[in-house]
PDB file of N, CA, C, O and CB in Angstrom:
ATOM      1  N   MET A   1       6.035  27.682 -19.287  1.00  0.00           N
ATOM      2  CA  MET A   1       6.232  28.052 -18.121  1.00  0.00           C
ATOM      3  C   MET A   1       6.642  29.716 -18.116  1.00  0.00           C
ATOM      4  O   MET A   1       7.260  30.338 -18.980  1.00  0.00           O
ATOM      5  CB  MET A   1       7.252  27.085 -17.565  1.00  0.00           C
ATOM      6  N   HIS A   2       6.157  30.130 -17.021  1.00  0.00           N
ATOM      7  CA  HIS A   2       6.039  31.374 -17.040  1.00  0.00           C
ATOM      8  C   HIS A   2       7.657  31.761 -16.382  1.00  0.00           C
ATOM      9  O   HIS A   2       8.128  31.055 -15.490  1.00  0.00           O
ATOM     10  CB  HIS A   2       4.615  31.844 -16.206  1.00  0.00           C
ATOM     11  N   PRO A   3       8.268  32.721 -16.832  1.00  0.00           N
ATOM     12  CA  PRO A   3       9.898  32.947 -16.557  1.00  0.00           C
ATOM     13  C   PRO A   3      10.020  33.087 -15.058  1.00  0.00           C
ATOM     14  O   PRO A   3      11.021  32.669 -14.476  1.00  0.00           O
ATOM     15  CB  PRO A   3      10.583  34.404 -17.329  1.00  0.00           C
ATOM     16  N   ARG A   4       9.169  33.582 -14.518  1.00  0.00           N
ATOM     17  CA  ARG A   4       9.191  33.557 -12.844  1.00  0.00           C
ATOM     18  C   ARG A   4       9.169  32.194 -12.297  1.00  0.00           C
ATOM     19  O   ARG A   4       9.972  31.807 -11.448  1.00  0.00           O
ATOM     20  CB  ARG A   4       7.895  34.308 -12.171  1.00  0.00           C
ATOM     21  N   ASP A   5       8.214  31.461 -12.812  1.00  0.00           N
ATOM     22  CA  ASP A   5       8.293  30.108 -12.292  1.00  0.00           C
ATOM     23  C   ASP A   5       9.588  29.213 -12.424  1.00  0.00           C
ATOM     24  O   ASP A   5       9.985  28.423 -11.568  1.00  0.00           O
ATOM     25  CB  ASP A   5       7.262  29.425 -12.905  1.00  0.00           C
ATOM     26  N   GLU A   6      10.256  29.510 -13.811  1.00  0.00           N
ATOM     27  CA  GLU A   6      11.441  28.877 -14.168  1.00  0.00           C
ATOM     28  C   GLU A   6      12.373  29.305 -13.073  1.00  0.00           C
ATOM     29  O   GLU A   6      13.049  28.436 -12.523  1.00  0.00           O
ATOM     30  CB  GLU A   6      11.925  29.236 -15.601  1.00  0.00           C
ATOM     31  N   GLU A   7      12.479  30.604 -12.690  1.00  0.00           N
ATOM     32  CA  GLU A   7      13.561  31.126 -11.658  1.00  0.00           C
ATOM     33  C   GLU A   7      13.239  30.632 -10.225  1.00  0.00           C
ATOM     34  O   GLU A   7      14.137  30.403  -9.414  1.00  0.00           O
ATOM     35  CB  GLU A   7      13.616  32.788 -11.633  1.00  0.00           C
ATOM     36  N   ILE A   8      11.973  30.481  -9.956  1.00  0.00           N
ATOM     37  CA  ILE A   8      11.674  29.866  -8.624  1.00  0.00           C
ATOM     38  C   ILE A   8      12.085  28.312  -8.665  1.00  0.00           C
ATOM     39  O   ILE A   8      12.767  27.927  -7.715  1.00  0.00           O
ATOM     40  CB  ILE A   8      10.061  30.044  -8.264  1.00  0.00           C
ATOM     41  N   TRP A   9      11.791  27.500  -9.527  1.00  0.00           N
ATOM     42  CA  TRP A   9      12.048  26.105  -9.574  1.00  0.00           C
ATOM     43  C   TRP A   9      13.613  25.830  -9.553  1.00  0.00           C
ATOM     44  O   TRP A   9      14.114  24.912  -8.903  1.00  0.00           O
ATOM     45  CB  TRP A   9      11.372  25.507 -10.844  1.00  0.00           C
ATOM     46  N   ARG A  10      14.385  26.793 -10.395  1.00  0.00           N
ATOM     47  CA  ARG A  10      15.826  26.800 -10.466  1.00  0.00           C
ATOM     48  C   ARG A  10      16.399  27.024  -8.939  1.00  0.00           C
ATOM     49  O   ARG A  10      17.402  26.434  -8.537  1.00  0.00           O
ATOM     50  CB  ARG A  10      16.321  27.988 -11.518  1.00  0.00           C
ATOM     51  N   ALA A  11      15.716  27.859  -8.215  1.00  0.00           N
ATOM     52  CA  ALA A  11      16.337  28.348  -6.814  1.00  0.00           C
ATOM     53  C   ALA A  11      15.908  27.302  -5.958  1.00  0.00           C
ATOM     54  O   ALA A  11      16.678  27.025  -5.039  1.00  0.00           O
ATOM     55  CB  ALA A  11      15.823  29.852  -6.224  1.00  0.00           C
ATOM     56  N   ILE A  12      14.732  26.584  -6.064  1.00  0.00           N
ATOM     57  CA  ILE A  12      14.461  25.185  -5.332  1.00  0.00           C
ATOM     58  C   ILE A  12      15.265  24.343  -5.441  1.00  0.00           C
ATOM     59  O   ILE A  12      15.693  23.750  -4.451  1.00  0.00           O
ATOM     60  CB  ILE A  12      13.425  24.520  -5.645  1.00  0.00           C
ATOM     61  N   ASP A  13      15.720  24.050  -6.814  1.00  0.00           N
ATOM     62  CA  ASP A  13      16.620  22.856  -7.188  1.00  0.00           C
ATOM     63  C   ASP A  13      18.070  23.210  -6.544  1.00  0.00           C
ATOM     64  O   ASP A  13      18.825  22.339  -6.113  1.00  0.00           O
ATOM     65  CB  ASP A  13      16.718  22.641  -8.944  1.00  0.00           C
ATOM     66  N   ARG A  14      18.331  24.460  -6.533  1.00  0.00           N
ATOM     67  CA  ARG A  14      19.705  24.794  -5.928  1.00  0.00           C
ATOM     68  C   ARG A  14      19.834  24.618  -4.517  1.00  0.00           C
ATOM     69  O   ARG A  14      20.918  24.417  -3.970  1.00  0.00           O
ATOM     70  CB  ARG A  14      20.079  26.163  -6.182  1.00  0.00           C
ATOM     71  N   GLY A  15      18.576  24.703  -3.834  1.00  0.00           N
ATOM     72  CA  GLY A  15      18.526  24.448  -2.419  1.00  0.00           C
ATOM     73  C   GLY A  15      18.286  26.064  -1.773  1.00  0.00           C
ATOM     74  O   GLY A  15      18.128  26.236  -0.564  1.00  0.00           O
ATOM     75  N   ASP A  16      18.287  27.096  -2.676  1.00  0.00           N
ATOM     76  CA  ASP A  16      18.306  28.574  -2.190  1.00  0.00           C
ATOM     77  C   ASP A  16      16.945  28.732  -1.698  1.00  0.00           C
ATOM     78  O   ASP A  16      16.782  29.650  -0.894  1.00  0.00           O
ATOM     79  CB  ASP A  16      18.674  29.718  -3.355  1.00  0.00           C
ATOM     80  N   ARG A  17      15.818  27.945  -2.051  1.00  0.00           N
ATOM     81  CA  ARG A  17      14.520  28.421  -1.543  1.00  0.00           C
ATOM     82  C   ARG A  17      13.773  27.223  -1.408  1.00  0.00           C
ATOM     83  O   ARG A  17      13.885  26.403  -2.319  1.00  0.00           O
ATOM     84  CB  ARG A  17      13.795  29.458  -2.441  1.00  0.00           C
ATOM     85  N   GLU A  18      12.955  26.937  -0.349  1.00  0.00           N
ATOM     86  CA  GLU A  18      12.000  25.757  -0.194  1.00  0.00           C
ATOM     87  C   GLU A  18      10.939  26.026  -1.154  1.00  0.00           C
ATOM     88  O   GLU A  18      10.600  27.129  -1.582  1.00  0.00           O
ATOM     89  CB  GLU A  18      11.395  25.571   1.291  1.00  0.00           C
ATOM     90  N   ILE A  19      10.390  24.728  -1.479  1.00  0.00           N
ATOM     91  CA  ILE A  19       9.121  24.718  -2.372  1.00  0.00           C
ATOM     92  C   ILE A  19       7.933  25.239  -1.404  1.00  0.00           C
ATOM     93  O   ILE A  19       7.862  24.915  -0.219  1.00  0.00           O
ATOM     94  CB  ILE A  19       8.778  23.096  -3.011  1.00  0.00           C
ATOM     95  N   ASP A  20       7.060  26.041  -2.024  1.00  0.00           N
ATOM     96  CA  ASP A  20       5.763  26.266  -1.229  1.00  0.00           C
ATOM     97  C   ASP A  20       4.581  26.037  -2.314  1.00  0.00           C
ATOM     98  O   ASP A  20       4.746  25.548  -3.431  1.00  0.00           O
ATOM     99  CB  ASP A  20       5.700  27.886  -0.518  1.00  0.00           C
ATOM    100  N   TRP A  21       3.438  26.457  -1.799  1.00  0.00           N
ATOM    101  CA  TRP A  21       2.373  26.164  -2.582  1.00  0.00           C
ATOM    102  C   TRP A  21       2.129  27.092  -3.680  1.00  0.00           C
ATOM    103  O   TRP A  21       1.527  26.784  -4.709  1.00  0.00           O
ATOM    104  CB  TRP A  21       1.288  26.065  -1.816  1.00  0.00           C
ATOM    105  N   GLU A  22       2.657  28.329  -3.403  1.00  0.00           N
ATOM    106  CA  GLU A  22       2.688  29.261  -4.849  1.00  0.00           C
ATOM    107  C   GLU A  22       3.631  28.720  -5.897  1.00  0.00           C
ATOM    108  O   GLU A  22       3.336  28.795  -7.089  1.00  0.00           O
ATOM    109  CB  GLU A  22       3.220  30.859  -4.582  1.00  0.00           C
ATOM    110  N   ALA A  23       4.704  28.202  -5.500  1.00  0.00           N
ATOM    111  CA  ALA A  23       5.702  27.597  -6.577  1.00  0.00           C
ATOM    112  C   ALA A  23       4.886  26.313  -7.197  1.00  0.00           C
ATOM    113  O   ALA A  23       4.854  26.105  -8.410  1.00  0.00           O
ATOM    114  CB  ALA A  23       7.298  27.075  -5.819  1.00  0.00           C
ATOM    115  N   TRP A  24       4.310  25.576  -6.351  1.00  0.00           N
ATOM    116  CA  TRP A  24       3.863  24.405  -6.816  1.00  0.00           C
ATOM    117  C   TRP A  24       2.611  24.639  -7.799  1.00  0.00           C
ATOM    118  O   TRP A  24       2.360  23.740  -8.602  1.00  0.00           O
ATOM    119  CB  TRP A  24       3.553  23.531  -5.632  1.00  0.00           C
ATOM    120  N   PHE A  25       1.705  25.947  -7.779  1.00  0.00           N
ATOM    121  CA  PHE A  25       0.754  26.091  -8.581  1.00  0.00           C
ATOM    122  C   PHE A  25       1.094  26.918  -9.786  1.00  0.00           C
ATOM    123  O   PHE A  25       0.424  26.992 -10.816  1.00  0.00           O
ATOM    124  CB  PHE A  25      -0.255  26.554  -7.899  1.00  0.00           C
ATOM    125  N   GLY A  26       2.279  27.560  -9.510  1.00  0.00           N
ATOM    126  CA  GLY A  26       2.835  28.537 -10.641  1.00  0.00           C
ATOM    127  C   GLY A  26       2.226  29.690 -10.785  1.00  0.00           C
ATOM    128  O   GLY A  26       1.139  29.945 -10.267  1.00  0.00           O
ATOM    129  N   HIS A  27       2.874  30.462 -11.492  1.00  0.00           N
ATOM    130  CA  HIS A  27       2.556  32.058 -11.702  1.00  0.00           C
ATOM    131  C   HIS A  27       1.144  31.999 -12.561  1.00  0.00           C
ATOM    132  O   HIS A  27       1.018  31.184 -13.475  1.00  0.00           O
ATOM    133  CB  HIS A  27       3.944  32.982 -12.682  1.00  0.00           C
ATOM    134  N   PRO A  28       0.188  32.837 -12.236  1.00  0.00           N
ATOM    135  CA  PRO A  28      -1.087  32.775 -13.047  1.00  0.00           C
ATOM    136  C   PRO A  28      -0.950  33.025 -14.422  1.00  0.00           C
ATOM    137  O   PRO A  28      -1.675  32.457 -15.240  1.00  0.00           O
ATOM    138  CB  PRO A  28      -2.053  33.692 -12.583  1.00  0.00           C
ATOM    139  N   GLU A  29       0.141  34.031 -14.825  1.00  0.00           N
ATOM    140  CA  GLU A  29       0.346  34.229 -16.262  1.00  0.00           C
ATOM    141  C   GLU A  29       0.800  33.118 -16.981  1.00  0.00           C
ATOM    142  O   GLU A  29       0.718  33.131 -18.210  1.00  0.00           O
ATOM    143  CB  GLU A  29       1.231  35.235 -16.504  1.00  0.00           C
ATOM    144  N   GLY A  30       1.301  32.085 -16.340  1.00  0.00           N
ATOM    145  CA  GLY A  30       1.802  30.786 -17.123  1.00  0.00           C
ATOM    146  C   GLY A  30       0.688  29.831 -17.198  1.00  0.00           C
ATOM    147  O   GLY A  30       0.867  28.792 -17.833  1.00  0.00           O
ATOM    148  N   ALA A  31      -0.478  30.062 -16.609  1.00  0.00           N
ATOM    149  CA  ALA A  31      -1.565  29.245 -16.607  1.00  0.00           C
ATOM    150  C   ALA A  31      -2.705  29.729 -17.636  1.00  0.00           C
ATOM    151  O   ALA A  31      -3.848  29.972 -17.249  1.00  0.00           O
ATOM    152  CB  ALA A  31      -2.057  29.173 -15.199  1.00  0.00           C
ATOM    153  N   GLY A  32      -2.359  29.832 -18.780  1.00  0.00           N
ATOM    154  CA  GLY A  32      -3.413  30.632 -19.709  1.00  0.00           C
ATOM    155  C   GLY A  32      -4.560  29.675 -20.054  1.00  0.00           C
ATOM    156  O   GLY A  32      -5.480  30.037 -20.787  1.00  0.00           O
ATOM    157  N   TYR A  33      -4.499  28.539 -19.556  1.00  0.00           N
ATOM    158  CA  TYR A  33      -5.460  27.439 -19.870  1.00  0.00           C
ATOM    159  C   TYR A  33      -6.783  27.781 -18.735  1.00  0.00           C
ATOM    160  O   TYR A  33      -7.919  27.352 -18.939  1.00  0.00           O
ATOM    161  CB  TYR A  33      -4.625  25.750 -19.622  1.00  0.00           C
ATOM    162  N   LEU A  34      -6.485  28.463 -17.755  1.00  0.00           N
ATOM    163  CA  LEU A  34      -7.286  28.872 -16.619  1.00  0.00           C
ATOM    164  C   LEU A  34      -8.236  30.074 -16.952  1.00  0.00           C
ATOM    165  O   LEU A  34      -7.810  31.069 -17.538  1.00  0.00           O
ATOM    166  CB  LEU A  34      -6.352  29.240 -15.459  1.00  0.00           C
ATOM    167  N   SER A  35      -9.431  29.953 -16.588  1.00  0.00           N
ATOM    168  CA  SER A  35     -10.399  31.176 -16.748  1.00  0.00           C
ATOM    169  C   SER A  35     -10.112  32.225 -15.757  1.00  0.00           C
ATOM    170  O   SER A  35      -9.194  31.909 -15.001  1.00  0.00           O
ATOM    171  CB  SER A  35     -11.907  30.772 -16.579  1.00  0.00           C
ATOM    172  N   ALA A  36     -10.618  33.352 -15.545  1.00  0.00           N
ATOM    173  CA  ALA A  36     -10.376  34.197 -14.466  1.00  0.00           C
ATOM    174  C   ALA A  36     -10.970  33.569 -13.243  1.00  0.00           C
ATOM    175  O   ALA A  36     -10.405  33.752 -12.165  1.00  0.00           O
ATOM    176  CB  ALA A  36     -10.915  35.564 -14.717  1.00  0.00           C
ATOM    177  N   ALA A  37     -12.007  32.878 -13.307  1.00  0.00           N
ATOM    178  CA  ALA A  37     -12.442  32.112 -12.055  1.00  0.00           C
ATOM    179  C   ALA A  37     -11.474  30.909 -11.514  1.00  0.00           C
ATOM    180  O   ALA A  37     -11.377  30.552 -10.340  1.00  0.00           O
ATOM    181  CB  ALA A  37     -13.848  31.483 -12.372  1.00  0.00           C
ATOM    182  N   GLY A  38     -10.794  30.377 -12.617  1.00  0.00           N
ATOM    183  CA  GLY A  38      -9.934  29.381 -12.278  1.00  0.00           C
ATOM    184  C   GLY A  38      -8.510  30.114 -11.541  1.00  0.00           C
ATOM    185  O   GLY A  38      -7.878  29.517 -10.669  1.00  0.00           O
ATOM    186  N   HIS A  39      -8.213  31.175 -11.926  1.00  0.00           N
ATOM    187  CA  HIS A  39      -7.143  31.998 -11.263  1.00  0.00           C
ATOM    188  C   HIS A  39      -7.635  32.352  -9.855  1.00  0.00           C
ATOM    189  O   HIS A  39      -6.866  32.498  -8.905  1.00  0.00           O
ATOM    190  CB  HIS A  39      -6.807  33.342 -12.104  1.00  0.00           C
ATOM    191  N   GLU A  40      -8.883  32.472  -9.787  1.00  0.00           N
ATOM    192  CA  GLU A  40      -9.211  33.098  -8.521  1.00  0.00           C
ATOM    193  C   GLU A  40      -9.111  31.775  -7.413  1.00  0.00           C
ATOM    194  O   GLU A  40      -8.601  31.844  -6.294  1.00  0.00           O
ATOM    195  CB  GLU A  40     -10.832  33.885  -8.617  1.00  0.00           C
ATOM    196  N   VAL A  41      -9.661  30.704  -7.957  1.00  0.00           N
ATOM    197  CA  VAL A  41      -9.670  29.430  -7.243  1.00  0.00           C
ATOM    198  C   VAL A  41      -8.212  29.004  -6.773  1.00  0.00           C
ATOM    199  O   VAL A  41      -7.922  28.473  -5.701  1.00  0.00           O
ATOM    200  CB  VAL A  41     -10.291  28.328  -8.177  1.00  0.00           C
ATOM    201  N   THR A  42      -7.410  29.336  -7.753  1.00  0.00           N
ATOM    202  CA  THR A  42      -5.817  28.905  -7.606  1.00  0.00           C
ATOM    203  C   THR A  42      -5.464  29.636  -6.393  1.00  0.00           C
ATOM    204  O   THR A  42      -5.115  29.051  -5.368  1.00  0.00           O
ATOM    205  CB  THR A  42      -4.736  29.361  -8.944  1.00  0.00           C
ATOM    206  N   ALA A  43      -5.561  31.092  -6.508  1.00  0.00           N
ATOM    207  CA  ALA A  43      -5.103  31.844  -5.320  1.00  0.00           C
ATOM    208  C   ALA A  43      -5.797  31.487  -4.163  1.00  0.00           C
ATOM    209  O   ALA A  43      -5.083  31.419  -3.162  1.00  0.00           O
ATOM    210  CB  ALA A  43      -5.222  33.252  -5.479  1.00  0.00           C
ATOM    211  N   ARG A  44      -6.929  31.250  -4.015  1.00  0.00           N
ATOM    212  CA  ARG A  44      -7.605  30.747  -2.686  1.00  0.00           C
ATOM    213  C   ARG A  44      -7.053  29.452  -2.375  1.00  0.00           C
ATOM    214  O   ARG A  44      -6.793  29.308  -1.181  1.00  0.00           O
ATOM    215  CB  ARG A  44      -9.200  30.611  -2.770  1.00  0.00           C
ATOM    216  N   ALA A  45      -6.771  28.344  -3.224  1.00  0.00           N
ATOM    217  CA  ALA A  45      -6.122  27.068  -2.847  1.00  0.00           C
ATOM    218  C   ALA A  45      -4.613  27.232  -2.257  1.00  0.00           C
ATOM    219  O   ALA A  45      -4.138  26.508  -1.381  1.00  0.00           O
ATOM    220  CB  ALA A  45      -6.093  26.146  -4.136  1.00  0.00           C
ATOM    221  N   VAL A  46      -3.931  28.340  -2.910  1.00  0.00           N
ATOM    222  CA  VAL A  46      -2.744  28.585  -2.466  1.00  0.00           C
ATOM    223  C   VAL A  46      -2.668  29.198  -0.810  1.00  0.00           C
ATOM    224  O   VAL A  46      -1.904  28.930   0.118  1.00  0.00           O
ATOM    225  CB  VAL A  46      -2.189  29.519  -3.522  1.00  0.00           C
ATOM    226  N   THR A  47      -3.649  29.988  -0.912  1.00  0.00           N
ATOM    227  CA  THR A  47      -3.901  30.498   0.642  1.00  0.00           C
ATOM    228  C   THR A  47      -4.356  29.429   1.646  1.00  0.00           C
ATOM    229  O   THR A  47      -3.839  29.259   2.750  1.00  0.00           O
ATOM    230  CB  THR A  47      -5.066  31.630   0.691  1.00  0.00           C
ATOM    231  N   GLY A  48      -5.224  28.833   1.216  1.00  0.00           N
ATOM    232  CA  GLY A  48      -5.971  27.736   2.061  1.00  0.00           C
ATOM    233  C   GLY A  48      -5.134  26.545   2.389  1.00  0.00           C
ATOM    234  O   GLY A  48      -5.227  25.977   3.476  1.00  0.00           O
ATOM    235  N   LEU A  49      -4.299  26.163   1.426  1.00  0.00           N
ATOM    236  CA  LEU A  49      -3.286  25.068   1.622  1.00  0.00           C
ATOM    237  C   LEU A  49      -2.180  25.441   2.464  1.00  0.00           C
ATOM    238  O   LEU A  49      -1.708  24.634   3.265  1.00  0.00           O
ATOM    239  CB  LEU A  49      -2.730  24.615   0.352  1.00  0.00           C
ATOM    240  N   THR A  50      -1.725  26.635   2.333  1.00  0.00           N
ATOM    241  CA  THR A  50      -0.751  27.135   3.263  1.00  0.00           C
ATOM    242  C   THR A  50      -1.239  27.448   4.681  1.00  0.00           C
ATOM    243  O   THR A  50      -0.556  27.306   5.696  1.00  0.00           O
ATOM    244  CB  THR A  50      -0.177  28.319   2.706  1.00  0.00           C
ATOM    245  N   SER A  51      -2.403  27.857   4.634  1.00  0.00           N
ATOM    246  CA  SER A  51      -2.853  28.105   6.252  1.00  0.00           C
ATOM    247  C   SER A  51      -3.286  26.802   6.703  1.00  0.00           C
ATOM    248  O   SER A  51      -3.142  26.691   7.921  1.00  0.00           O
ATOM    249  CB  SER A  51      -4.168  29.239   6.523  1.00  0.00           C
ATOM    250  N   PHE A  52      -3.793  25.718   6.109  1.00  0.00           N
ATOM    251  CA  PHE A  52      -4.068  24.361   6.637  1.00  0.00           C
ATOM    252  C   PHE A  52      -2.741  23.581   6.923  1.00  0.00           C
ATOM    253  O   PHE A  52      -2.515  23.065   8.018  1.00  0.00           O
ATOM    254  CB  PHE A  52      -4.954  23.558   5.608  1.00  0.00           C
ATOM    255  N   PHE A  53      -1.922  23.533   5.911  1.00  0.00           N
ATOM    256  CA  PHE A  53      -0.756  22.554   6.143  1.00  0.00           C
ATOM    257  C   PHE A  53       0.393  23.189   6.761  1.00  0.00           C
ATOM    258  O   PHE A  53       1.310  22.501   7.211  1.00  0.00           O
ATOM    259  CB  PHE A  53      -0.277  21.919   4.853  1.00  0.00           C
ATOM    260  N   ASP A  54       0.406  24.555   6.817  1.00  0.00           N
ATOM    261  CA  ASP A  54       1.540  25.452   7.332  1.00  0.00           C
ATOM    262  C   ASP A  54       2.516  25.415   6.289  1.00  0.00           C
ATOM    263  O   ASP A  54       2.405  24.549   5.421  1.00  0.00           O
ATOM    264  CB  ASP A  54       2.190  24.999   8.722  1.00  0.00           C
ATOM    265  N   SER A  55       3.540  26.308   6.251  1.00  0.00           N
ATOM    266  CA  SER A  55       4.526  26.479   5.254  1.00  0.00           C
ATOM    267  C   SER A  55       5.739  25.409   5.389  1.00  0.00           C
ATOM    268  O   SER A  55       6.723  25.468   4.652  1.00  0.00           O
ATOM    269  CB  SER A  55       5.037  27.938   5.349  1.00  0.00           C
ATOM    270  N   ARG A  56       5.598  24.538   6.284  1.00  0.00           N
ATOM    271  CA  ARG A  56       6.721  23.577   6.401  1.00  0.00           C
ATOM    272  C   ARG A  56       6.367  22.135   5.979  1.00  0.00           C
ATOM    273  O   ARG A  56       7.187  21.217   5.961  1.00  0.00           O
ATOM    274  CB  ARG A  56       7.216  23.558   7.839  1.00  0.00           C
ATOM    275  N   TRP A  57       5.303  22.044   5.701  1.00  0.00           N
ATOM    276  CA  TRP A  57       4.545  20.705   5.205  1.00  0.00           C
ATOM    277  C   TRP A  57       5.158  20.371   3.913  1.00  0.00           C
ATOM    278  O   TRP A  57       5.923  19.414   3.798  1.00  0.00           O
ATOM    279  CB  TRP A  57       2.871  20.872   4.996  1.00  0.00           C
ATOM    280  N   LEU A  58       4.859  21.090   3.006  1.00  0.00           N
ATOM    281  CA  LEU A  58       5.022  20.749   1.373  1.00  0.00           C
ATOM    282  C   LEU A  58       6.732  20.542   1.353  1.00  0.00           C
ATOM    283  O   LEU A  58       7.145  19.562   0.732  1.00  0.00           O
ATOM    284  CB  LEU A  58       4.384  22.292   0.136  1.00  0.00           C
ATOM    285  N   PRO A  59       7.511  21.243   1.871  1.00  0.00           N
ATOM    286  CA  PRO A  59       8.979  21.015   1.588  1.00  0.00           C
ATOM    287  C   PRO A  59       9.308  19.623   2.205  1.00  0.00           C
ATOM    288  O   PRO A  59      10.163  18.986   1.591  1.00  0.00           O
ATOM    289  CB  PRO A  59       9.946  22.221   2.240  1.00  0.00           C
ATOM    290  N   LYS A  60       8.761  19.030   3.343  1.00  0.00           N
ATOM    291  CA  LYS A  60       9.119  17.786   3.918  1.00  0.00           C
ATOM    292  C   LYS A  60       8.458  16.823   3.009  1.00  0.00           C
ATOM    293  O   LYS A  60       9.079  15.803   2.710  1.00  0.00           O
ATOM    294  CB  LYS A  60       8.699  17.631   5.416  1.00  0.00           C
ATOM    295  N   ALA A  61       7.261  17.028   2.529  1.00  0.00           N
ATOM    296  CA  ALA A  61       6.490  16.123   1.799  1.00  0.00           C
ATOM    297  C   ALA A  61       7.265  15.694   0.306  1.00  0.00           C
ATOM    298  O   ALA A  61       7.524  14.564  -0.110  1.00  0.00           O
ATOM    299  CB  ALA A  61       5.028  16.841   1.591  1.00  0.00           C
ATOM    300  N   ALA A  62       7.527  17.021  -0.323  1.00  0.00           N
ATOM    301  CA  ALA A  62       8.171  16.803  -1.659  1.00  0.00           C
ATOM    302  C   ALA A  62       9.742  16.382  -1.726  1.00  0.00           C
ATOM    303  O   ALA A  62      10.278  15.909  -2.728  1.00  0.00           O
ATOM    304  CB  ALA A  62       8.007  18.105  -2.423  1.00  0.00           C
ATOM    305  N   THR A  63      10.350  16.623  -0.551  1.00  0.00           N
ATOM    306  CA  THR A  63      11.703  16.089  -0.510  1.00  0.00           C
ATOM    307  C   THR A  63      12.013  15.530   0.780  1.00  0.00           C
ATOM    308  O   THR A  63      12.571  16.206   1.645  1.00  0.00           O
ATOM    309  CB  THR A  63      12.691  17.095  -0.840  1.00  0.00           C
ATOM    310  N   PRO A  64      11.610  14.076   0.987  1.00  0.00           N
ATOM    311  CA  PRO A  64      11.770  13.529   2.180  1.00  0.00           C
ATOM    312  C   PRO A  64      13.191  13.286   2.471  1.00  0.00           C
ATOM    313  O   PRO A  64      13.991  13.187   1.541  1.00  0.00           O
ATOM    314  CB  PRO A  64      11.016  12.387   2.270  1.00  0.00           C
ATOM    315  N   SER A  65      13.563  13.183   3.704  1.00  0.00           N
ATOM    316  CA  SER A  65      14.933  13.037   4.119  1.00  0.00           C
ATOM    317  C   SER A  65      15.513  11.865   3.570  1.00  0.00           C
ATOM    318  O   SER A  65      14.745  10.990   3.169  1.00  0.00           O
ATOM    319  CB  SER A  65      15.069  13.010   5.538  1.00  0.00           C
ATOM    320  N   PRO A  66      16.917  11.676   3.472  1.00  0.00           N
ATOM    321  CA  PRO A  66      17.484  10.520   2.885  1.00  0.00           C
ATOM    322  C   PRO A  66      17.446   9.453   3.739  1.00  0.00           C
ATOM    323  O   PRO A  66      17.653   8.308   3.338  1.00  0.00           O
ATOM    324  CB  PRO A  66      18.766  10.709   2.468  1.00  0.00           C
ATOM    325  N   ALA A  67      17.172   9.750   5.016  1.00  0.00           N
ATOM    326  CA  ALA A  67      17.111   8.854   6.156  1.00  0.00           C
ATOM    327  C   ALA A  67      15.673   8.139   6.006  1.00  0.00           C
ATOM    328  O   ALA A  67      15.587   6.986   6.430  1.00  0.00           O
ATOM    329  CB  ALA A  67      17.300   9.693   7.610  1.00  0.00           C
ATOM    330  N   ALA A  68      14.677   8.672   5.501  1.00  0.00           N
ATOM    331  CA  ALA A  68      13.447   8.169   5.583  1.00  0.00           C
ATOM    332  C   ALA A  68      13.239   6.731   4.751  1.00  0.00           C
ATOM    333  O   ALA A  68      13.552   6.494   3.584  1.00  0.00           O
ATOM    334  CB  ALA A  68      12.548   9.266   5.110  1.00  0.00           C
ATOM    335  N   ARG A  69      12.646   5.903   5.675  1.00  0.00           N
ATOM    336  CA  ARG A  69      12.434   4.685   4.840  1.00  0.00           C
ATOM    337  C   ARG A  69      11.291   4.623   3.827  1.00  0.00           C
ATOM    338  O   ARG A  69      10.127   4.909   4.108  1.00  0.00           O
ATOM    339  CB  ARG A  69      12.243   3.595   5.718  1.00  0.00           C
ATOM    340  N   ARG A  70      11.691   4.252   2.708  1.00  0.00           N
ATOM    341  CA  ARG A  70      10.430   4.149   1.813  1.00  0.00           C
ATOM    342  C   ARG A  70      10.006   2.806   1.649  1.00  0.00           C
ATOM    343  O   ARG A  70       8.807   2.617   1.447  1.00  0.00           O
ATOM    344  CB  ARG A  70      10.633   4.717   0.433  1.00  0.00           C
ATOM    345  N   PHE A  71      10.648   2.008   1.691  1.00  0.00           N
ATOM    346  CA  PHE A  71      10.280   0.368   1.573  1.00  0.00           C
ATOM    347  C   PHE A  71      10.872  -0.371   2.644  1.00  0.00           C
ATOM    348  O   PHE A  71      12.055  -0.111   2.861  1.00  0.00           O
ATOM    349  CB  PHE A  71      10.826  -0.352   0.203  1.00  0.00           C
ATOM    350  N   PRO A  72      10.338  -1.206   3.342  1.00  0.00           N
ATOM    351  CA  PRO A  72      10.881  -2.063   4.255  1.00  0.00           C
ATOM    352  C   PRO A  72      12.570  -2.709   4.005  1.00  0.00           C
ATOM    353  O   PRO A  72      13.542  -2.818   4.753  1.00  0.00           O
ATOM    354  CB  PRO A  72       9.808  -3.178   4.271  1.00  0.00           C
ATOM    355  N   SER A  73      12.323  -3.036   2.610  1.00  0.00           N
ATOM    356  CA  SER A  73      13.833  -3.633   2.228  1.00  0.00           C
ATOM    357  C   SER A  73      14.911  -2.535   2.115  1.00  0.00           C
ATOM    358  O   SER A  73      16.057  -2.907   1.864  1.00  0.00           O
ATOM    359  CB  SER A  73      13.823  -4.425   0.731  1.00  0.00           C
ATOM    360  N   ASP A  74      14.669  -1.272   2.268  1.00  0.00           N
ATOM    361  CA  ASP A  74      15.611  -0.187   2.390  1.00  0.00           C
ATOM    362  C   ASP A  74      16.646  -0.285   3.533  1.00  0.00           C
ATOM    363  O   ASP A  74      17.766   0.227   3.513  1.00  0.00           O
ATOM    364  CB  ASP A  74      14.857   1.037   2.549  1.00  0.00           C
ATOM    365  N   SER A  75      16.102  -1.030   4.548  1.00  0.00           N
ATOM    366  CA  SER A  75      16.830  -0.857   5.833  1.00  0.00           C
ATOM    367  C   SER A  75      17.489  -2.420   5.812  1.00  0.00           C
ATOM    368  O   SER A  75      17.976  -2.751   6.893  1.00  0.00           O
ATOM    369  CB  SER A  75      15.720  -0.415   7.304  1.00  0.00           C
ATOM    370  N   LEU A  76      17.548  -3.180   4.990  1.00  0.00           N
ATOM    371  CA  LEU A  76      18.184  -4.574   4.983  1.00  0.00           C
ATOM    372  C   LEU A  76      19.521  -4.541   4.472  1.00  0.00           C
ATOM    373  O   LEU A  76      20.189  -5.571   4.567  1.00  0.00           O
ATOM    374  CB  LEU A  76      17.407  -5.567   4.158  1.00  0.00           C
ATOM    375  N   GLY A  77      20.081  -3.386   3.875  1.00  0.00           N
ATOM    376  CA  GLY A  77      21.240  -3.165   3.618  1.00  0.00           C
ATOM    377  C   GLY A  77      21.839  -4.138   2.313  1.00  0.00           C
ATOM    378  O   GLY A  77      23.006  -4.020   1.941  1.00  0.00           O
TER     379      GLY A  77
END
C-alpha cells in the first residue's frame, strides 16, 4: 500500500474524510501491477465514476446508516 493511501484510509476510518473513488482505487504508485495503460484507465475510471455517481454516492454506499435495514429480521427486535 502506498503511504499516501494508508494516510487517506486512516483519515476515513477516523471520520476526518469521506471515502471517494480516488481513495477506493488508491494511488497509482501503489499499483505496480498495472501497466501505464492501466494507470490511465484507472484515472479515467475515477473521473467517470465521480461524474456519474456524484461525490456523495460512494460514502453512502460504503457506510450505510445504522438505521438502514439490512435484513427484514433486523426490525423484529
